[in-house]
PDB file of N, CA, C, O and CB in Angstrom:
ATOM      1  N   MET A   1      15.797 -11.456  22.845  1.00  0.00           N
ATOM      2  CA  MET A   1      15.562 -10.816  21.555  1.00  0.00           C
ATOM      3  C   MET A   1      14.977  -9.434  21.807  1.00  0.00           C
ATOM      4  O   MET A   1      14.074  -9.283  22.629  1.00  0.00           O
ATOM      5  CB  MET A   1      14.612 -11.673  20.658  1.00  0.00           C
ATOM      6  N   SER A   2      15.485  -8.426  21.105  1.00  0.00           N
ATOM      7  CA  SER A   2      15.003  -7.065  21.306  1.00  0.00           C
ATOM      8  C   SER A   2      13.685  -6.840  20.571  1.00  0.00           C
ATOM      9  O   SER A   2      13.408  -7.466  19.547  1.00  0.00           O
ATOM     10  CB  SER A   2      16.052  -6.052  20.835  1.00  0.00           C
ATOM     11  N   GLN A   3      12.883  -5.936  21.117  1.00  0.00           N
ATOM     12  CA  GLN A   3      11.586  -5.604  20.539  1.00  0.00           C
ATOM     13  C   GLN A   3      11.775  -4.642  19.371  1.00  0.00           C
ATOM     14  O   GLN A   3      12.552  -3.693  19.475  1.00  0.00           O
ATOM     15  CB  GLN A   3      10.649  -4.988  21.607  1.00  0.00           C
ATOM     16  N   VAL A   4      11.080  -4.871  18.266  1.00  0.00           N
ATOM     17  CA  VAL A   4      11.164  -4.019  17.087  1.00  0.00           C
ATOM     18  C   VAL A   4      10.110  -2.932  17.200  1.00  0.00           C
ATOM     19  O   VAL A   4       8.955  -3.214  17.518  1.00  0.00           O
ATOM     20  CB  VAL A   4      10.979  -4.842  15.781  1.00  0.00           C
ATOM     21  N   ASN A   5      10.501  -1.695  16.942  1.00  0.00           N
ATOM     22  CA  ASN A   5       9.572  -0.565  17.025  1.00  0.00           C
ATOM     23  C   ASN A   5       9.008  -0.288  15.630  1.00  0.00           C
ATOM     24  O   ASN A   5       9.599   0.456  14.847  1.00  0.00           O
ATOM     25  CB  ASN A   5      10.281   0.710  17.606  1.00  0.00           C
ATOM     26  N   TYR A   6       7.857  -0.896  15.333  1.00  0.00           N
ATOM     27  CA  TYR A   6       7.247  -0.743  14.016  1.00  0.00           C
ATOM     28  C   TYR A   6       6.739   0.680  13.792  1.00  0.00           C
ATOM     29  O   TYR A   6       6.769   1.172  12.665  1.00  0.00           O
ATOM     30  CB  TYR A   6       6.103  -1.734  13.851  1.00  0.00           C
ATOM     31  N   THR A   7       6.278   1.338  14.836  1.00  0.00           N
ATOM     32  CA  THR A   7       5.734   2.689  14.681  1.00  0.00           C
ATOM     33  C   THR A   7       6.814   3.698  14.306  1.00  0.00           C
ATOM     34  O   THR A   7       6.506   4.729  13.708  1.00  0.00           O
ATOM     35  CB  THR A   7       5.046   3.128  15.965  1.00  0.00           C
ATOM     36  N   ALA A   8       8.059   3.424  14.641  1.00  0.00           N
ATOM     37  CA  ALA A   8       9.152   4.335  14.296  1.00  0.00           C
ATOM     38  C   ALA A   8       9.581   4.179  12.837  1.00  0.00           C
ATOM     39  O   ALA A   8      10.298   5.026  12.306  1.00  0.00           O
ATOM     40  CB  ALA A   8      10.346   4.094  15.215  1.00  0.00           C
ATOM     41  N   MET A   9       9.144   3.103  12.195  1.00  0.00           N
ATOM     42  CA  MET A   9       9.520   2.841  10.804  1.00  0.00           C
ATOM     43  C   MET A   9       8.614   3.613   9.858  1.00  0.00           C
ATOM     44  O   MET A   9       7.426   3.796  10.124  1.00  0.00           O
ATOM     45  CB  MET A   9       9.453   1.332  10.496  1.00  0.00           C
ATOM     46  N   SER A  10       9.191   4.061   8.752  1.00  0.00           N
ATOM     47  CA  SER A  10       8.370   4.656   7.693  1.00  0.00           C
ATOM     48  C   SER A  10       7.572   3.525   7.043  1.00  0.00           C
ATOM     49  O   SER A  10       7.830   2.348   7.293  1.00  0.00           O
ATOM     50  CB  SER A  10       9.257   5.423   6.626  1.00  0.00           C
ATOM     51  N   ASP A  11       6.611   3.891   6.217  1.00  0.00           N
ATOM     52  CA  ASP A  11       5.830   2.870   5.510  1.00  0.00           C
ATOM     53  C   ASP A  11       6.744   1.980   4.669  1.00  0.00           C
ATOM     54  O   ASP A  11       6.600   0.758   4.646  1.00  0.00           O
ATOM     55  CB  ASP A  11       4.758   3.530   4.615  1.00  0.00           C
ATOM     56  N   LYS A  12       7.681   2.618   3.985  1.00  0.00           N
ATOM     57  CA  LYS A  12       8.602   1.868   3.127  1.00  0.00           C
ATOM     58  C   LYS A  12       9.487   0.937   3.959  1.00  0.00           C
ATOM     59  O   LYS A  12       9.711  -0.214   3.583  1.00  0.00           O
ATOM     60  CB  LYS A  12       9.477   2.835   2.303  1.00  0.00           C
ATOM     61  N   GLU A  13       9.984   1.436   5.086  1.00  0.00           N
ATOM     62  CA  GLU A  13      10.837   0.607   5.947  1.00  0.00           C
ATOM     63  C   GLU A  13      10.059  -0.566   6.526  1.00  0.00           C
ATOM     64  O   GLU A  13      10.574  -1.682   6.595  1.00  0.00           O
ATOM     65  CB  GLU A  13      11.434   1.448   7.084  1.00  0.00           C
ATOM     66  N   LEU A  14       8.822  -0.319   6.941  1.00  0.00           N
ATOM     67  CA  LEU A  14       8.009  -1.397   7.510  1.00  0.00           C
ATOM     68  C   LEU A  14       7.714  -2.454   6.459  1.00  0.00           C
ATOM     69  O   LEU A  14       7.764  -3.650   6.745  1.00  0.00           O
ATOM     70  CB  LEU A  14       6.697  -0.842   8.085  1.00  0.00           C
ATOM     71  N   LYS A  15       7.410  -2.020   5.252  1.00  0.00           N
ATOM     72  CA  LYS A  15       7.154  -2.972   4.165  1.00  0.00           C
ATOM     73  C   LYS A  15       8.400  -3.813   3.898  1.00  0.00           C
ATOM     74  O   LYS A  15       8.314  -5.036   3.782  1.00  0.00           O
ATOM     75  CB  LYS A  15       6.721  -2.228   2.874  1.00  0.00           C
ATOM     76  N   GLN A  16       9.550  -3.165   3.803  1.00  0.00           N
ATOM     77  CA  GLN A  16      10.795  -3.896   3.571  1.00  0.00           C
ATOM     78  C   GLN A  16      11.094  -4.861   4.718  1.00  0.00           C
ATOM     79  O   GLN A  16      11.505  -5.999   4.489  1.00  0.00           O
ATOM     80  CB  GLN A  16      11.960  -2.916   3.393  1.00  0.00           C
ATOM     81  N   TYR A  17      10.884  -4.401   5.950  1.00  0.00           N
ATOM     82  CA  TYR A  17      11.131  -5.258   7.106  1.00  0.00           C
ATOM     83  C   TYR A  17      10.244  -6.495   7.039  1.00  0.00           C
ATOM     84  O   TYR A  17      10.709  -7.619   7.230  1.00  0.00           O
ATOM     85  CB  TYR A  17      10.884  -4.488   8.421  1.00  0.00           C
ATOM     86  N   PHE A  18       8.955  -6.272   6.764  1.00  0.00           N
ATOM     87  CA  PHE A  18       8.042  -7.409   6.701  1.00  0.00           C
ATOM     88  C   PHE A  18       8.442  -8.376   5.588  1.00  0.00           C
ATOM     89  O   PHE A  18       8.404  -9.591   5.781  1.00  0.00           O
ATOM     90  CB  PHE A  18       6.604  -6.926   6.489  1.00  0.00           C
ATOM     91  N   LEU A  19       8.821  -7.850   4.432  1.00  0.00           N
ATOM     92  CA  LEU A  19       9.201  -8.724   3.325  1.00  0.00           C
ATOM     93  C   LEU A  19      10.452  -9.540   3.651  1.00  0.00           C
ATOM     94  O   LEU A  19      10.623 -10.646   3.140  1.00  0.00           O
ATOM     95  CB  LEU A  19       9.432  -7.900   2.063  1.00  0.00           C
ATOM     96  N   GLN A  20      11.324  -8.998   4.498  1.00  0.00           N
ATOM     97  CA  GLN A  20      12.538  -9.715   4.876  1.00  0.00           C
ATOM     98  C   GLN A  20      12.316 -10.624   6.090  1.00  0.00           C
ATOM     99  O   GLN A  20      13.111 -11.531   6.334  1.00  0.00           O
ATOM    100  CB  GLN A  20      13.654  -8.725   5.170  1.00  0.00           C
ATOM    101  N   HIS A  21      11.246 -10.387   6.848  1.00  0.00           N
ATOM    102  CA  HIS A  21      10.946 -11.179   8.052  1.00  0.00           C
ATOM    103  C   HIS A  21       9.503 -11.669   7.986  1.00  0.00           C
ATOM    104  O   HIS A  21       8.671 -11.300   8.815  1.00  0.00           O
ATOM    105  CB  HIS A  21      11.182 -10.340   9.353  1.00  0.00           C
ATOM    106  N   ARG A  22       9.220 -12.499   6.994  1.00  0.00           N
ATOM    107  CA  ARG A  22       7.848 -12.942   6.753  1.00  0.00           C
ATOM    108  C   ARG A  22       7.252 -13.762   7.888  1.00  0.00           C
ATOM    109  O   ARG A  22       6.034 -13.931   7.949  1.00  0.00           O
ATOM    110  CB  ARG A  22       7.799 -13.741   5.501  1.00  0.00           C
ATOM    111  N   ASP A  23       8.058 -14.257   8.758  1.00  0.00           N
ATOM    112  CA  ASP A  23       7.536 -15.015   9.897  1.00  0.00           C
ATOM    113  C   ASP A  23       7.170 -14.112  11.077  1.00  0.00           C
ATOM    114  O   ASP A  23       6.635 -14.596  12.075  1.00  0.00           O
ATOM    115  CB  ASP A  23       8.557 -16.049  10.342  1.00  0.00           C
ATOM    116  N   ASP A  24       7.445 -12.825  10.981  1.00  0.00           N
ATOM    117  CA  ASP A  24       7.134 -11.869  12.048  1.00  0.00           C
ATOM    118  C   ASP A  24       5.681 -11.426  11.907  1.00  0.00           C
ATOM    119  O   ASP A  24       5.367 -10.506  11.152  1.00  0.00           O
ATOM    120  CB  ASP A  24       8.097 -10.637  12.001  1.00  0.00           C
ATOM    121  N   LYS A  25       4.803 -12.097  12.648  1.00  0.00           N
ATOM    122  CA  LYS A  25       3.369 -11.820  12.549  1.00  0.00           C
ATOM    123  C   LYS A  25       2.999 -10.441  13.079  1.00  0.00           C
ATOM    124  O   LYS A  25       2.030  -9.839  12.615  1.00  0.00           O
ATOM    125  CB  LYS A  25       2.589 -12.872  13.298  1.00  0.00           C
ATOM    126  N   LEU A  26       3.755  -9.938  14.040  1.00  0.00           N
ATOM    127  CA  LEU A  26       3.483  -8.593  14.557  1.00  0.00           C
ATOM    128  C   LEU A  26       3.802  -7.529  13.512  1.00  0.00           C
ATOM    129  O   LEU A  26       3.106  -6.518  13.427  1.00  0.00           O
ATOM    130  CB  LEU A  26       4.297  -8.335  15.834  1.00  0.00           C
ATOM    131  N   ALA A  27       4.838  -7.746  12.722  1.00  0.00           N
ATOM    132  CA  ALA A  27       5.181  -6.815  11.645  1.00  0.00           C
ATOM    133  C   ALA A  27       4.090  -6.827  10.583  1.00  0.00           C
ATOM    134  O   ALA A  27       3.705  -5.780  10.062  1.00  0.00           O
ATOM    135  CB  ALA A  27       6.551  -7.176  11.018  1.00  0.00           C
ATOM    136  N   PHE A  28       3.598  -8.012  10.268  1.00  0.00           N
ATOM    137  CA  PHE A  28       2.516  -8.126   9.299  1.00  0.00           C
ATOM    138  C   PHE A  28       1.273  -7.395   9.790  1.00  0.00           C
ATOM    139  O   PHE A  28       0.633  -6.671   9.028  1.00  0.00           O
ATOM    140  CB  PHE A  28       2.192  -9.599   9.027  1.00  0.00           C
ATOM    141  N   GLN A  29       0.934  -7.583  11.061  1.00  0.00           N
ATOM    142  CA  GLN A  29      -0.231  -6.908  11.627  1.00  0.00           C
ATOM    143  C   GLN A  29      -0.042  -5.396  11.642  1.00  0.00           C
ATOM    144  O   GLN A  29      -0.984  -4.657  11.355  1.00  0.00           O
ATOM    145  CB  GLN A  29      -0.502  -7.414  13.041  1.00  0.00           C
ATOM    146  N   ALA A  30       1.141  -4.930  11.966  1.00  0.00           N
ATOM    147  CA  ALA A  30       1.421  -3.490  11.964  1.00  0.00           C
ATOM    148  C   ALA A  30       1.271  -2.932  10.555  1.00  0.00           C
ATOM    149  O   ALA A  30       0.747  -1.833  10.378  1.00  0.00           O
ATOM    150  CB  ALA A  30       2.842  -3.204  12.508  1.00  0.00           C
ATOM    151  N   TYR A  31       1.720  -3.670   9.566  1.00  0.00           N
ATOM    152  CA  TYR A  31       1.604  -3.246   8.178  1.00  0.00           C
ATOM    153  C   TYR A  31       0.138  -3.181   7.757  1.00  0.00           C
ATOM    154  O   TYR A  31      -0.288  -2.213   7.127  1.00  0.00           O
ATOM    155  CB  TYR A  31       2.383  -4.197   7.259  1.00  0.00           C
ATOM    156  N   LEU A  32      -0.630  -4.209   8.104  1.00  0.00           N
ATOM    157  CA  LEU A  32      -2.062  -4.214   7.775  1.00  0.00           C
ATOM    158  C   LEU A  32      -2.806  -3.095   8.495  1.00  0.00           C
ATOM    159  O   LEU A  32      -3.707  -2.478   7.926  1.00  0.00           O
ATOM    160  CB  LEU A  32      -2.686  -5.565   8.136  1.00  0.00           C
ATOM    161  N   ASP A  33      -2.432  -2.835   9.739  1.00  0.00           N
ATOM    162  CA  ASP A  33      -3.071  -1.744  10.487  1.00  0.00           C
ATOM    163  C   ASP A  33      -2.839  -0.405   9.796  1.00  0.00           C
ATOM    164  O   ASP A  33      -3.750   0.417   9.697  1.00  0.00           O
ATOM    165  CB  ASP A  33      -2.535  -1.691  11.931  1.00  0.00           C
ATOM    166  N   ARG A  34      -1.636  -0.194   9.327  1.00  0.00           N
ATOM    167  CA  ARG A  34      -1.334   1.069   8.621  1.00  0.00           C
ATOM    168  C   ARG A  34      -2.158   1.194   7.356  1.00  0.00           C
ATOM    169  O   ARG A  34      -2.697   2.260   7.059  1.00  0.00           O
ATOM    170  CB  ARG A  34       0.164   1.157   8.276  1.00  0.00           C
ATOM    171  N   LEU A  35      -2.254   0.108   6.615  1.00  0.00           N
ATOM    172  CA  LEU A  35      -3.030   0.150   5.383  1.00  0.00           C
ATOM    173  C   LEU A  35      -4.500   0.433   5.657  1.00  0.00           C
ATOM    174  O   LEU A  35      -5.140   1.182   4.919  1.00  0.00           O
ATOM    175  CB  LEU A  35      -2.885  -1.158   4.625  1.00  0.00           C
ATOM    176  N   SER A  36      -5.031  -0.160   6.706  1.00  0.00           N
ATOM    177  CA  SER A  36      -6.454   0.030   7.009  1.00  0.00           C
ATOM    178  C   SER A  36      -6.756   1.430   7.537  1.00  0.00           C
ATOM    179  O   SER A  36      -7.901   1.877   7.468  1.00  0.00           O
ATOM    180  CB  SER A  36      -6.910  -1.004   8.024  1.00  0.00           C
ATOM    181  N   GLU A  37      -5.759   2.122   8.057  1.00  0.00           N
ATOM    182  CA  GLU A  37      -5.952   3.481   8.573  1.00  0.00           C
ATOM    183  C   GLU A  37      -6.008   4.531   7.471  1.00  0.00           C
ATOM    184  O   GLU A  37      -6.488   5.642   7.694  1.00  0.00           O
ATOM    185  CB  GLU A  37      -4.843   3.825   9.535  1.00  0.00           C
ATOM    186  N   ARG A  38      -5.526   4.189   6.301  1.00  0.00           N
ATOM    187  CA  ARG A  38      -5.487   5.156   5.198  1.00  0.00           C
ATOM    188  C   ARG A  38      -6.887   5.358   4.630  1.00  0.00           C
ATOM    189  O   ARG A  38      -7.660   4.409   4.504  1.00  0.00           O
ATOM    190  CB  ARG A  38      -4.519   4.683   4.087  1.00  0.00           C
ATOM    191  N   PRO A  39      -7.202   6.602   4.288  1.00  0.00           N
ATOM    192  CA  PRO A  39      -8.509   6.842   3.657  1.00  0.00           C
ATOM    193  C   PRO A  39      -8.550   6.197   2.274  1.00  0.00           C
ATOM    194  O   PRO A  39      -7.558   6.164   1.546  1.00  0.00           O
ATOM    195  CB  PRO A  39      -8.797   8.365   3.548  1.00  0.00           C
ATOM    196  N   ARG A  40      -9.711   5.696   1.947  1.00  0.00           N
ATOM    197  CA  ARG A  40      -9.884   5.047   0.652  1.00  0.00           C
ATOM    198  C   ARG A  40     -10.662   5.974  -0.277  1.00  0.00           C
ATOM    199  O   ARG A  40     -11.644   6.602   0.118  1.00  0.00           O
ATOM    200  CB  ARG A  40     -10.613   3.683   0.806  1.00  0.00           C
ATOM    201  N   GLN A  41     -10.201   6.040  -1.505  1.00  0.00           N
ATOM    202  CA  GLN A  41     -10.867   6.860  -2.498  1.00  0.00           C
ATOM    203  C   GLN A  41     -11.726   5.961  -3.379  1.00  0.00           C
ATOM    204  O   GLN A  41     -11.247   4.950  -3.893  1.00  0.00           O
ATOM    205  CB  GLN A  41      -9.839   7.657  -3.345  1.00  0.00           C
ATOM    206  N   ILE A  42     -12.980   6.325  -3.550  1.00  0.00           N
ATOM    207  CA  ILE A  42     -13.868   5.579  -4.433  1.00  0.00           C
ATOM    208  C   ILE A  42     -13.660   6.113  -5.844  1.00  0.00           C
ATOM    209  O   ILE A  42     -13.896   7.291  -6.111  1.00  0.00           O
ATOM    210  CB  ILE A  42     -15.371   5.703  -3.986  1.00  0.00           C
ATOM    211  N   ILE A  43     -13.229   5.262  -6.723  1.00  0.00           N
ATOM    212  CA  ILE A  43     -12.912   5.656  -8.088  1.00  0.00           C
ATOM    213  C   ILE A  43     -14.166   5.632  -8.963  1.00  0.00           C
ATOM    214  O   ILE A  43     -14.400   6.545  -9.755  1.00  0.00           O
ATOM    215  CB  ILE A  43     -11.834   4.734  -8.674  1.00  0.00           C
ATOM    216  N   THR A  44     -14.958   4.589  -8.811  1.00  0.00           N
ATOM    217  CA  THR A  44     -16.151   4.416  -9.634  1.00  0.00           C
ATOM    218  C   THR A  44     -17.053   3.363  -8.983  1.00  0.00           C
ATOM    219  O   THR A  44     -16.706   2.787  -7.952  1.00  0.00           O
ATOM    220  CB  THR A  44     -15.771   4.003 -11.095  1.00  0.00           C
ATOM    221  N   THR A  45     -18.174   3.130  -9.579  1.00  0.00           N
ATOM    222  CA  THR A  45     -19.075   2.060  -9.141  1.00  0.00           C
ATOM    223  C   THR A  45     -19.285   1.106 -10.308  1.00  0.00           C
ATOM    224  O   THR A  45     -19.022   1.463 -11.456  1.00  0.00           O
ATOM    225  CB  THR A  45     -20.445   2.634  -8.630  1.00  0.00           C
ATOM    226  N   VAL A  46     -19.751  -0.090 -10.027  1.00  0.00           N
ATOM    227  CA  VAL A  46     -19.887  -1.097 -11.086  1.00  0.00           C
ATOM    228  C   VAL A  46     -20.927  -0.730 -12.128  1.00  0.00           C
ATOM    229  O   VAL A  46     -20.850  -1.194 -13.266  1.00  0.00           O
ATOM    230  CB  VAL A  46     -20.239  -2.425 -10.485  1.00  0.00           C
ATOM    231  N   ASP A  47     -21.889   0.087 -11.763  1.00  0.00           N
ATOM    232  CA  ASP A  47     -22.922   0.467 -12.739  1.00  0.00           C
ATOM    233  C   ASP A  47     -22.578   1.748 -13.497  1.00  0.00           C
ATOM    234  O   ASP A  47     -23.405   2.242 -14.263  1.00  0.00           O
ATOM    235  CB  ASP A  47     -24.256   0.643 -12.035  1.00  0.00           C
ATOM    236  N   ASP A  48     -21.403   2.286 -13.307  1.00  0.00           N
ATOM    237  CA  ASP A  48     -20.951   3.498 -14.005  1.00  0.00           C
ATOM    238  C   ASP A  48     -20.645   3.152 -15.460  1.00  0.00           C
ATOM    239  O   ASP A  48     -19.884   2.220 -15.721  1.00  0.00           O
ATOM    240  CB  ASP A  48     -19.691   4.116 -13.308  1.00  0.00           C
ATOM    241  N   PRO A  49     -21.225   3.885 -16.413  1.00  0.00           N
ATOM    242  CA  PRO A  49     -20.948   3.577 -17.822  1.00  0.00           C
ATOM    243  C   PRO A  49     -19.479   3.809 -18.206  1.00  0.00           C
ATOM    244  O   PRO A  49     -19.009   3.247 -19.196  1.00  0.00           O
ATOM    245  CB  PRO A  49     -21.844   4.420 -18.715  1.00  0.00           C
ATOM    246  N   ASP A  50     -18.763   4.617 -17.447  1.00  0.00           N
ATOM    247  CA  ASP A  50     -17.342   4.863 -17.712  1.00  0.00           C
ATOM    248  C   ASP A  50     -16.438   4.064 -16.779  1.00  0.00           C
ATOM    249  O   ASP A  50     -15.296   4.454 -16.534  1.00  0.00           O
ATOM    250  CB  ASP A  50     -17.035   6.347 -17.577  1.00  0.00           C
ATOM    251  N   PHE A  51     -16.938   2.963 -16.266  1.00  0.00           N
ATOM    252  CA  PHE A  51     -16.214   2.140 -15.288  1.00  0.00           C
ATOM    253  C   PHE A  51     -14.808   1.795 -15.769  1.00  0.00           C
ATOM    254  O   PHE A  51     -13.827   2.059 -15.074  1.00  0.00           O
ATOM    255  CB  PHE A  51     -16.991   0.854 -15.001  1.00  0.00           C
ATOM    256  N   GLU A  52     -14.715   1.210 -16.948  1.00  0.00           N
ATOM    257  CA  GLU A  52     -13.415   0.741 -17.442  1.00  0.00           C
ATOM    258  C   GLU A  52     -12.437   1.891 -17.650  1.00  0.00           C
ATOM    259  O   GLU A  52     -11.259   1.767 -17.315  1.00  0.00           O
ATOM    260  CB  GLU A  52     -13.594  -0.023 -18.750  1.00  0.00           C
ATOM    261  N   VAL A  53     -12.900   2.982 -18.184  1.00  0.00           N
ATOM    262  CA  VAL A  53     -12.043   4.147 -18.427  1.00  0.00           C
ATOM    263  C   VAL A  53     -11.513   4.695 -17.106  1.00  0.00           C
ATOM    264  O   VAL A  53     -10.333   5.031 -17.005  1.00  0.00           O
ATOM    265  CB  VAL A  53     -12.818   5.248 -19.192  1.00  0.00           C
ATOM    266  N   LYS A  54     -12.369   4.787 -16.099  1.00  0.00           N
ATOM    267  CA  LYS A  54     -11.963   5.321 -14.799  1.00  0.00           C
ATOM    268  C   LYS A  54     -10.962   4.394 -14.102  1.00  0.00           C
ATOM    269  O   LYS A  54     -10.014   4.861 -13.472  1.00  0.00           O
ATOM    270  CB  LYS A  54     -13.191   5.531 -13.907  1.00  0.00           C
ATOM    271  N   ILE A  55     -11.176   3.094 -14.217  1.00  0.00           N
ATOM    272  CA  ILE A  55     -10.253   2.124 -13.607  1.00  0.00           C
ATOM    273  C   ILE A  55      -8.890   2.211 -14.285  1.00  0.00           C
ATOM    274  O   ILE A  55      -7.861   2.246 -13.610  1.00  0.00           O
ATOM    275  CB  ILE A  55     -10.817   0.677 -13.711  1.00  0.00           C
ATOM    276  N   GLN A  56      -8.881   2.247 -15.613  1.00  0.00           N
ATOM    277  CA  GLN A  56      -7.615   2.338 -16.340  1.00  0.00           C
ATOM    278  C   GLN A  56      -6.877   3.633 -16.005  1.00  0.00           C
ATOM    279  O   GLN A  56      -5.653   3.631 -15.867  1.00  0.00           O
ATOM    280  CB  GLN A  56      -7.860   2.250 -17.850  1.00  0.00           C
ATOM    281  N   ALA A  57      -7.610   4.735 -15.873  1.00  0.00           N
ATOM    282  CA  ALA A  57      -6.983   6.011 -15.526  1.00  0.00           C
ATOM    283  C   ALA A  57      -6.390   5.959 -14.126  1.00  0.00           C
ATOM    284  O   ALA A  57      -5.302   6.486 -13.894  1.00  0.00           O
ATOM    285  CB  ALA A  57      -8.000   7.156 -15.626  1.00  0.00           C
ATOM    286  N   ALA A  58      -7.099   5.323 -13.182  1.00  0.00           N
ATOM    287  CA  ALA A  58      -6.599   5.211 -11.811  1.00  0.00           C
ATOM    288  C   ALA A  58      -5.340   4.348 -11.763  1.00  0.00           C
ATOM    289  O   ALA A  58      -4.396   4.664 -11.038  1.00  0.00           O
ATOM    290  CB  ALA A  58      -7.682   4.621 -10.888  1.00  0.00           C
ATOM    291  N   ILE A  59      -5.322   3.273 -12.525  1.00  0.00           N
ATOM    292  CA  ILE A  59      -4.138   2.404 -12.577  1.00  0.00           C
ATOM    293  C   ILE A  59      -2.958   3.172 -13.166  1.00  0.00           C
ATOM    294  O   ILE A  59      -1.841   3.088 -12.657  1.00  0.00           O
ATOM    295  CB  ILE A  59      -4.424   1.125 -13.416  1.00  0.00           C
ATOM    296  N   LEU A  60      -3.205   3.910 -14.223  1.00  0.00           N
ATOM    297  CA  LEU A  60      -2.144   4.695 -14.850  1.00  0.00           C
ATOM    298  C   LEU A  60      -1.581   5.733 -13.880  1.00  0.00           C
ATOM    299  O   LEU A  60      -0.366   5.914 -13.801  1.00  0.00           O
ATOM    300  CB  LEU A  60      -2.670   5.387 -16.115  1.00  0.00           C
ATOM    301  N   ARG A  61      -2.463   6.418 -13.138  1.00  0.00           N
ATOM    302  CA  ARG A  61      -1.993   7.397 -12.140  1.00  0.00           C
ATOM    303  C   ARG A  61      -1.133   6.730 -11.080  1.00  0.00           C
ATOM    304  O   ARG A  61      -0.105   7.275 -10.675  1.00  0.00           O
ATOM    305  CB  ARG A  61      -3.184   8.103 -11.473  1.00  0.00           C
ATOM    306  N   GLN A  62      -1.547   5.558 -10.631  1.00  0.00           N
ATOM    307  CA  GLN A  62      -0.781   4.853  -9.598  1.00  0.00           C
ATOM    308  C   GLN A  62       0.581   4.418 -10.138  1.00  0.00           C
ATOM    309  O   GLN A  62       1.586   4.508  -9.433  1.00  0.00           O
ATOM    310  CB  GLN A  62      -1.565   3.627  -9.085  1.00  0.00           C
ATOM    311  N   MET A  63       0.617   3.957 -11.364  1.00  0.00           N
ATOM    312  CA  MET A  63       1.884   3.543 -11.961  1.00  0.00           C
ATOM    313  C   MET A  63       2.816   4.742 -12.153  1.00  0.00           C
ATOM    314  O   MET A  63       4.021   4.633 -11.923  1.00  0.00           O
ATOM    315  CB  MET A  63       1.635   2.842 -13.306  1.00  0.00           C
ATOM    316  N   GLN A  64       2.269   5.875 -12.570  1.00  0.00           N
ATOM    317  CA  GLN A  64       3.081   7.078 -12.749  1.00  0.00           C
ATOM    318  C   GLN A  64       3.611   7.581 -11.405  1.00  0.00           C
ATOM    319  O   GLN A  64       4.758   8.017 -11.313  1.00  0.00           O
ATOM    320  CB  GLN A  64       2.261   8.182 -13.444  1.00  0.00           C
ATOM    321  N   ALA A  65       2.783   7.520 -10.372  1.00  0.00           N
ATOM    322  CA  ALA A  65       3.230   7.942  -9.047  1.00  0.00           C
ATOM    323  C   ALA A  65       4.356   7.033  -8.556  1.00  0.00           C
ATOM    324  O   ALA A  65       5.323   7.502  -7.957  1.00  0.00           O
ATOM    325  CB  ALA A  65       2.052   7.933  -8.047  1.00  0.00           C
ATOM    326  N   ALA A  66       4.225   5.741  -8.810  1.00  0.00           N
ATOM    327  CA  ALA A  66       5.259   4.794  -8.393  1.00  0.00           C
ATOM    328  C   ALA A  66       6.555   5.037  -9.166  1.00  0.00           C
ATOM    329  O   ALA A  66       7.645   4.952  -8.599  1.00  0.00           O
ATOM    330  CB  ALA A  66       4.779   3.343  -8.601  1.00  0.00           C
ATOM    331  N   ASP A  67       6.436   5.337 -10.451  1.00  0.00           N
ATOM    332  CA  ASP A  67       7.621   5.626 -11.257  1.00  0.00           C
ATOM    333  C   ASP A  67       8.373   6.840 -10.728  1.00  0.00           C
ATOM    334  O   ASP A  67       9.603   6.862 -10.711  1.00  0.00           O
ATOM    335  CB  ASP A  67       7.228   5.851 -12.712  1.00  0.00           C
ATOM    336  N   SER A  68       7.624   7.848 -10.300  1.00  0.00           N
ATOM    337  CA  SER A  68       8.257   9.075  -9.838  1.00  0.00           C
ATOM    338  C   SER A  68       8.950   8.893  -8.480  1.00  0.00           C
ATOM    339  O   SER A  68       9.872   9.637  -8.146  1.00  0.00           O
ATOM    340  CB  SER A  68       7.222  10.185  -9.747  1.00  0.00           C
ATOM    341  N   THR A  69       8.502   7.901  -7.700  1.00  0.00           N
ATOM    342  CA  THR A  69       9.128   7.649  -6.404  1.00  0.00           C
ATOM    343  C   THR A  69      10.096   6.470  -6.438  1.00  0.00           C
ATOM    344  O   THR A  69      10.817   6.220  -5.472  1.00  0.00           O
ATOM    345  CB  THR A  69       8.063   7.399  -5.361  1.00  0.00           C
ATOM    346  N   GLY A  70      10.107   5.748  -7.559  1.00  0.00           N
ATOM    347  CA  GLY A  70      11.015   4.613  -7.684  1.00  0.00           C
ATOM    348  C   GLY A  70      10.522   3.357  -6.984  1.00  0.00           C
ATOM    349  O   GLY A  70      11.310   2.446  -6.728  1.00  0.00           O
ATOM    350  N   GLU A  71       9.241   3.291  -6.672  1.00  0.00           N
ATOM    351  CA  GLU A  71       8.674   2.118  -6.005  1.00  0.00           C
ATOM    352  C   GLU A  71       7.809   1.331  -6.974  1.00  0.00           C
ATOM    353  O   GLU A  71       7.468   1.807  -8.057  1.00  0.00           O
ATOM    354  CB  GLU A  71       7.853   2.534  -4.771  1.00  0.00           C
ATOM    355  N   GLN A  72       7.458   0.114  -6.563  1.00  0.00           N
ATOM    356  CA  GLN A  72       6.540  -0.695  -7.345  1.00  0.00           C
ATOM    357  C   GLN A  72       5.128  -0.187  -7.118  1.00  0.00           C
ATOM    358  O   GLN A  72       4.796   0.254  -6.018  1.00  0.00           O
ATOM    359  CB  GLN A  72       6.658  -2.193  -6.974  1.00  0.00           C
ATOM    360  N   ALA A  73       4.296  -0.246  -8.146  1.00  0.00           N
ATOM    361  CA  ALA A  73       2.940   0.270  -8.061  1.00  0.00           C
ATOM    362  C   ALA A  73       2.052  -0.599  -7.194  1.00  0.00           C
ATOM    363  O   ALA A  73       1.161  -0.084  -6.518  1.00  0.00           O
ATOM    364  CB  ALA A  73       2.347   0.391  -9.435  1.00  0.00           C
ATOM    365  N   PHE A  74       2.270  -1.887  -7.198  1.00  0.00           N
ATOM    366  CA  PHE A  74       1.362  -2.771  -6.460  1.00  0.00           C
ATOM    367  C   PHE A  74       2.072  -3.580  -5.448  1.00  0.00           C
ATOM    368  O   PHE A  74       1.449  -4.373  -4.743  1.00  0.00           O
ATOM    369  CB  PHE A  74       0.634  -3.677  -7.381  1.00  0.00           C
TER     370      PHE A  74
END
């Protein structure tokens, strides 16, 4: 069996590959590694009085970004 080069795959290709080969634990780990390498943006804190508004705005931005690229938001 030939070795799959996960690093040569785009994020979208790796996600698709993993979804089609769910038993490939190395693909899953490569996907998780990529996700963990991305910087995380703090949207709000639980004690923020505008917590709900900020969360809803962040969800809306993510959905709009997904619509513009043709991908699923989550």
